[in-house]
C-alpha positions as CSV (number, residue, x, y, z in Angstrom):
1,M,20.0,13.3,-13.1
2,S,17.2,11.2,-11.8
3,H,16.0,11.5,-8.2
4,Y,17.8,9.0,-6.0
5,L,15.4,6.8,-4.1
6,Y,16.7,5.4,-0.9
7,F,14.5,2.4,0.0
8,D,17.1,0.5,2.1
9,L,16.1,1.7,5.6
10,L,16.6,-1.7,7.2
11,A,20.3,-1.5,6.3
12,T,20.6,2.0,7.8
13,T,18.7,5.2,8.1
14,P,19.8,8.8,7.5
15,C,20.8,10.6,10.7
16,D,17.9,13.0,11.6
17,E,18.9,16.6,11.4
18,R,17.7,17.1,14.9
19,V,20.0,14.3,16.1
20,V,23.0,15.9,14.3
21,A,22.2,19.3,15.9
22,A,22.2,17.7,19.4
23,M,25.5,15.9,18.8
24,L,27.5,18.8,17.3
25,P,28.4,20.7,20.6
26,Y,29.9,17.5,22.0
27,F,32.6,17.4,19.4
28,T,34.1,20.9,19.8
29,E,32.5,22.7,22.8
30,Q,31.5,20.1,25.4
31,Y,34.4,17.7,24.8
32,G,35.0,16.5,28.3
33,N,35.6,12.9,29.3
34,P,32.6,11.7,31.4
35,A,35.0,9.7,33.5
36,S,36.8,12.9,34.5
37,T,34.4,14.2,37.1
38,V,36.9,16.2,39.1
39,H,36.3,19.2,36.8
40,R,33.5,21.0,35.1
41,A,34.0,19.6,31.5
42,G,33.9,16.0,32.7
43,K,30.8,16.6,34.8
44,R,29.0,18.2,31.9
45,A,29.8,15.2,29.7
46,L,28.7,12.8,32.4
47,N,25.4,14.7,32.7
48,A,24.9,14.5,28.9
49,V,25.5,10.8,29.0
50,H,23.1,10.4,32.0
51,H,20.4,12.4,30.1
52,A,20.8,10.2,27.0
53,R,20.6,7.1,29.1
54,E,17.3,8.2,30.5
55,Q,16.1,8.9,26.9
56,V,17.0,5.5,25.7
57,A,15.4,3.9,28.8
58,A,12.2,5.9,28.4
59,L,11.7,4.7,24.8
60,I,11.6,1.0,25.9
61,G,10.1,1.5,29.4
62,A,13.3,0.7,31.3
63,H,15.2,2.3,34.2
64,H,18.3,4.2,33.2
65,S,20.5,1.9,35.3
66,E,19.4,-1.0,33.0
67,I,21.0,0.6,29.9
68,I,24.6,-0.4,28.9
69,F,26.0,1.6,26.0
70,T,27.8,-0.4,23.3
71,A,28.9,0.1,19.7
72,G,25.6,-1.3,18.4
73,A,23.4,-4.4,18.4
74,T,26.1,-6.7,17.1
75,E,28.2,-6.0,20.2
76,S,25.1,-6.1,22.4
77,N,24.2,-9.5,21.0
78,N,27.6,-10.9,21.7
79,L,27.8,-9.5,25.2
80,A,24.4,-11.0,26.1
81,L,25.1,-14.4,24.5
82,L,28.8,-14.9,25.4
83,G,28.5,-12.9,28.6
84,I,25.8,-15.1,30.1
85,A,27.2,-18.5,29.1
86,P,30.5,-18.7,31.0
87,D,29.2,-17.4,34.3
88,V,29.3,-20.2,36.9
89,R,26.8,-18.3,39.0
90,Q,24.0,-19.1,36.5
91,P,21.3,-21.4,37.8
92,N,22.2,-25.1,37.9
93,G,25.0,-24.9,35.4
94,R,22.6,-25.0,32.4
95,R,24.0,-25.7,29.0
96,K,21.2,-25.3,26.5
97,I,20.8,-22.3,24.2
98,L,17.7,-22.0,22.0
99,T,17.4,-19.6,19.1
100,S,15.6,-19.4,15.7
101,S,16.9,-20.4,12.3
102,I,16.3,-16.8,10.9
103,E,18.3,-14.9,13.4
104,H,20.8,-12.2,12.4
105,R,24.3,-13.5,12.0
106,A,25.3,-11.4,15.0
107,V,23.3,-13.9,17.0
108,L,23.9,-17.1,15.1
109,A,27.7,-16.7,15.0
110,P,28.1,-16.4,18.8
111,C,25.6,-19.2,19.3
112,R,27.7,-21.4,17.1
113,S,30.8,-20.4,19.0
114,L,29.1,-21.6,22.2
115,K,28.3,-24.8,20.5
116,H,32.0,-25.4,19.8
117,R,32.6,-24.8,23.5
118,G,30.3,-27.6,24.5
119,F,26.9,-25.9,24.8
120,C,23.8,-27.5,23.3
121,V,22.6,-25.0,20.7
122,I,19.3,-25.6,18.9
123,E,18.2,-23.4,16.0
124,L,14.4,-23.8,16.0
125,P,12.4,-23.8,12.8
126,V,10.0,-21.1,11.7
127,A,6.7,-21.2,9.7
128,S,6.6,-20.0,6.1
129,T,5.6,-16.6,7.4
130,G,8.8,-16.4,9.5
131,R,7.1,-16.8,12.9
132,L,8.8,-19.0,15.3
133,N,7.4,-22.5,15.6
134,M,6.1,-22.4,19.2
135,D,5.5,-26.2,19.3
136,A,9.2,-26.7,18.5
137,L,10.1,-24.3,21.3
138,E,7.9,-26.1,23.8
139,E,9.4,-29.4,22.8
140,A,13.0,-28.1,23.0
141,I,12.9,-26.1,26.3
142,D,13.6,-27.9,29.5
143,S,15.3,-27.5,32.9
144,D,18.7,-27.4,31.2
145,T,17.8,-24.3,29.1
146,L,19.9,-21.3,30.0
147,L,18.9,-18.8,27.3
148,I,16.4,-18.3,24.5
149,S,17.5,-15.7,21.9
150,V,14.9,-14.6,19.4
151,Q,14.9,-11.4,17.4
152,L,11.9,-9.0,17.7
153,A,11.6,-8.4,14.0
154,N,13.5,-10.1,11.2
155,N,16.0,-8.0,9.2
156,E,15.1,-9.5,5.8
157,I,11.3,-10.2,5.8
158,G,10.2,-8.0,8.6
159,T,8.2,-10.6,10.5
160,I,7.6,-9.7,14.2
161,Q,7.9,-12.5,16.8
162,D,5.6,-13.0,19.8
163,I,8.3,-12.2,22.4
164,A,5.9,-11.9,25.3
165,A,4.7,-15.5,24.7
166,I,8.3,-16.7,24.5
167,C,9.2,-14.9,27.7
168,A,6.2,-16.4,29.5
169,L,7.3,-19.9,28.5
170,A,10.9,-19.2,29.5
171,R,9.7,-18.2,33.0
172,E,8.1,-21.5,33.5
173,Y,11.5,-23.2,33.1
174,G,13.6,-20.5,34.8
175,A,15.4,-19.6,31.5
176,A,16.6,-16.2,30.4
177,V,15.4,-14.5,27.2
178,H,17.5,-12.2,25.0
179,C,16.0,-10.3,22.1
180,D,17.8,-8.7,19.2
181,A,15.5,-5.7,18.8
182,A,17.7,-3.8,16.3
183,Q,15.0,-3.7,13.7
184,G,12.1,-3.1,16.2
185,V,13.0,-0.4,18.6
186,G,12.1,3.0,17.2
187,K,9.8,1.4,14.6
188,I,7.2,-0.3,16.7
189,P,6.2,0.0,20.4
190,V,8.6,-1.9,22.7
191,Q,8.1,-2.0,26.4
192,V,10.5,-4.4,28.2
193,A,8.3,-4.8,31.3
194,E,5.4,-5.9,29.3
195,L,7.6,-8.4,27.4
196,G,9.2,-9.7,30.6
197,I,12.6,-9.9,28.9
198,D,16.0,-10.2,30.5
199,F,18.2,-8.7,27.8
200,L,17.5,-6.6,24.7
201,S,19.8,-5.2,22.0
202,I,19.4,-1.9,20.2
203,S,21.2,0.0,17.4
204,A,20.7,3.8,17.0
205,H,21.4,3.9,13.2
206,K,18.3,1.7,12.5
207,F,16.0,4.6,13.6
208,Y,17.7,7.8,12.4
209,G,20.5,8.0,15.0
210,P,24.2,7.8,14.4
211,K,26.1,4.7,13.5
212,G,28.5,2.9,15.9
213,I,26.3,3.3,19.0
214,G,23.7,1.1,20.6
215,A,22.8,-0.4,23.9
216,L,22.1,-3.6,25.8
217,Y,19.1,-3.5,28.2
218,C,19.8,-5.7,31.2
219,R,16.8,-6.2,33.5
220,H,17.9,-5.2,37.0
221,D,16.0,-7.9,38.9
222,S,16.9,-10.7,36.5
223,P,18.6,-13.7,38.3
224,F,21.0,-13.9,35.3
225,R,24.2,-11.8,35.3
226,L,26.6,-11.1,32.6
227,V,30.4,-11.3,32.7
228,P,32.4,-8.8,30.6
229,M,33.9,-9.9,27.3
230,L,36.4,-7.0,27.4
231,H,38.6,-5.8,30.2
232,G,40.4,-2.6,31.1
233,G,38.0,-0.4,32.9
234,T,34.9,-0.1,35.1
235,H,32.7,1.8,32.6
236,E,29.1,0.7,32.1
237,H,28.9,-1.3,35.3
238,G,32.1,-3.0,34.3
239,L,30.6,-4.7,31.3
240,R,31.9,-2.4,28.5
241,P,35.3,-0.8,29.2
242,G,36.6,2.2,27.3
243,T,35.9,6.0,27.1
244,L,32.3,6.7,26.2
245,N,31.5,8.1,22.8
246,V,29.7,11.1,24.2
247,P,28.6,12.7,20.8
248,A,27.2,9.4,19.6
249,I,25.5,8.7,22.9
250,V,23.8,12.1,22.9
251,G,22.7,11.5,19.3
252,F,21.3,8.1,20.3
253,G,19.4,9.6,23.1
254,E,17.9,12.3,20.9
255,A,16.9,9.7,18.3
256,C,15.1,7.8,21.1
257,A,13.3,11.0,22.3
258,I,12.2,11.8,18.7
259,A,11.1,8.2,18.1
260,Q,9.0,8.2,21.3
261,Q,7.3,11.4,20.3
262,E,6.7,10.6,16.7
263,L,6.3,6.8,16.7
264,A,2.6,6.7,15.9
265,H,3.1,9.1,13.0
266,D,6.1,7.2,11.7
267,M,4.3,3.9,11.8
268,A,1.3,5.1,10.0
269,H,3.4,6.8,7.3
270,A,5.6,3.7,6.7
271,A,2.6,1.4,6.6
272,A,0.8,3.6,4.1
273,L,3.9,3.6,1.8
274,R,4.3,-0.1,2.1
275,Q,0.7,-0.8,1.2
276,L,0.9,1.6,-1.8
277,F,4.0,-0.2,-3.0
278,I,2.4,-3.6,-2.7
279,D,-0.8,-2.4,-4.5
280,L,1.2,-0.8,-7.4
281,I,3.8,-3.6,-7.9
282,C,1.2,-6.4,-7.6
283,H,-0.9,-4.7,-10.2
284,A,2.0,-4.3,-12.6
285,I,3.5,-7.7,-11.9
286,P,0.6,-9.9,-10.6
287,E,2.9,-13.0,-10.1
288,S,4.9,-11.1,-7.4
289,R,5.0,-12.7,-4.0
290,I,5.3,-10.8,-0.7
291,N,7.2,-12.7,1.9
292,G,6.8,-12.7,5.6
293,D,3.7,-12.5,7.9
294,S,0.8,-10.6,6.5
295,H,-0.3,-9.5,10.0
296,F,2.8,-9.3,12.2
297,H,5.3,-7.3,10.2
298,L,7.3,-4.1,10.4
299,P,5.3,-1.2,9.1
300,G,7.6,-0.2,6.2
301,C,9.4,-3.5,5.4
302,I,8.8,-5.4,2.2
303,S,10.4,-8.6,1.0
304,I,9.2,-9.3,-2.6
305,T,9.9,-12.1,-4.9
306,L,9.7,-11.2,-8.6
307,P,9.2,-14.3,-10.8
308,E,11.7,-15.6,-13.4
309,V,14.3,-12.8,-12.8
310,D,17.5,-12.4,-10.7
311,A,17.4,-9.7,-8.0
312,E,21.0,-8.7,-8.7
313,S,20.0,-8.0,-12.4
314,I,17.1,-5.9,-11.3
315,M,19.3,-3.9,-8.9
316,L,21.9,-3.3,-11.6
317,A,19.2,-2.1,-13.9
318,T,17.9,0.4,-11.3
319,P,20.9,2.4,-10.1
320,D,18.7,5.2,-8.9
321,I,17.0,2.9,-6.3
322,A,18.8,1.8,-3.1
323,M,17.5,-1.6,-2.1
324,S,19.0,-5.0,-1.4
325,S,18.6,-8.7,-1.9
326,G,19.1,-9.5,1.8
327,A,20.8,-8.3,5.0
328,A,23.4,-5.5,4.4
329,C,26.0,-7.3,6.5
330,T,25.9,-10.4,4.3
331,S,25.6,-8.7,0.8
332,D,29.1,-9.8,-0.1
333,I,28.4,-13.5,0.7
334,P,27.5,-15.4,-2.5
335,E,25.0,-17.8,-1.0
336,Q,21.3,-18.0,-0.6
337,S,19.8,-16.1,2.3
338,H,19.4,-18.4,5.3
339,V,16.2,-16.5,6.1
340,L,14.6,-17.2,2.8
341,S,15.7,-20.8,2.9
342,A,14.2,-21.2,6.4
343,I,10.8,-20.0,5.2
344,G,10.8,-22.5,2.4
345,L,11.7,-20.4,-0.7
346,P,13.4,-22.5,-3.3
347,P,16.7,-21.2,-4.6
348,E,15.3,-19.8,-7.9
349,A,12.7,-17.8,-5.9
350,A,15.2,-16.6,-3.3
351,A,17.4,-15.4,-6.2
352,G,14.6,-13.1,-7.4
353,T,13.9,-11.6,-4.0
354,L,14.4,-7.9,-3.1
355,R,14.2,-6.2,0.3
356,L,12.9,-2.6,0.5
357,A,11.9,-0.5,3.5
358,F,10.1,2.8,3.7
359,G,10.0,5.4,6.4
360,R,10.7,9.0,7.5
361,G,11.6,11.3,4.5
362,I,10.1,9.0,1.8
363,R,7.1,10.4,0.0
364,E,4.2,8.8,-1.9
365,E,5.6,10.1,-5.2
366,D,8.9,8.4,-4.4
367,V,7.2,5.1,-4.1
368,R,5.3,5.6,-7.3
369,A,8.5,6.6,-9.1
370,G,10.3,3.5,-7.7
371,V,7.6,1.1,-8.8
372,A,7.7,2.6,-12.3
373,L,11.5,2.1,-12.5
374,L,11.2,-1.4,-11.0
375,T,8.5,-2.5,-13.4
376,E,10.4,-1.2,-16.4
377,A,13.6,-3.0,-15.2
378,Y,11.7,-6.2,-14.6
379,F,10.2,-6.5,-18.0
380,Q,13.4,-5.5,-19.7
381,T,15.3,-8.1,-17.7
382,L,12.7,-10.7,-18.5
383,E,13.0,-10.1,-22.2
384,L,16.8,-10.5,-22.0
385,S,16.7,-13.7,-20.0
């Protein structure tokens, strides 16, 4: 059997063995409920949660009290967007929400829900590189703007946005900024104080942690406050009721600690693999197009358009390579990627676009083998079309 090549690290990452080892005792040995602090088992669980909260906070330069545990970035995005909008305490009753046209659906969907409820929601255009059009942002923002929500790094093309510049502009108008950083935290340096951001969403499984756990960073001195979307408990400062998932939280914390320690190495490794792939594939198929920003991109992410073929056909012809044609959460939706449309790719080019990502555990020989399989599949598909 051929070696299976997992090149879909933007969809999810394998759980690091060190993360699994940290989690295991909290399933069968340290199984207390962290809300049950009248006895030893509950106190130990609470201490483990507190330690993990500090690990998450340390990775992004936050204070532990600013970390709210959630089930992942999708929930965090919804909590930030829907939680800020209904609050009558927000400054001046503002009603405008600004976002970008290439956001993850976990941001676009709640924004569109707010639009149905009477908010003015504007999806701002991006350049062909995927970078937000700052002129359009400057034209749209005004004293009625409540929130700007822009992702740190795009989940299809890997383009990194200038969040610090967006936050600086927002401060001039007294608006809040939320950032979906699911694809950025653990892959590139993220320091919330340097960005000047109000809210930031994280998912552990995007950087070798467990699935089903994430966090929302809420700046403690922000004038903007969230109201809970769920009710039934006082957990997580009253913003996220329900018994905490202690094993997953411990794993999340460990993933953050590892990422903080190994970030420079991981970035260099991913960047080298990405460049090797580009060099090899563009030599084999010179008409290939690399999408996204050539300077501001995730180290290991590649969005590549192969000419005159359909990406689905290529994936079917390469069962030993895990890759995708877009975001994992929309892979069952038979329509062109809204991200590729927004950067100006015509339908035929979008149909021939693949998304790959390299990182921890992937070797140079894996990339070479993957390019060989892709090249063979490409020319075979081209002959049959």
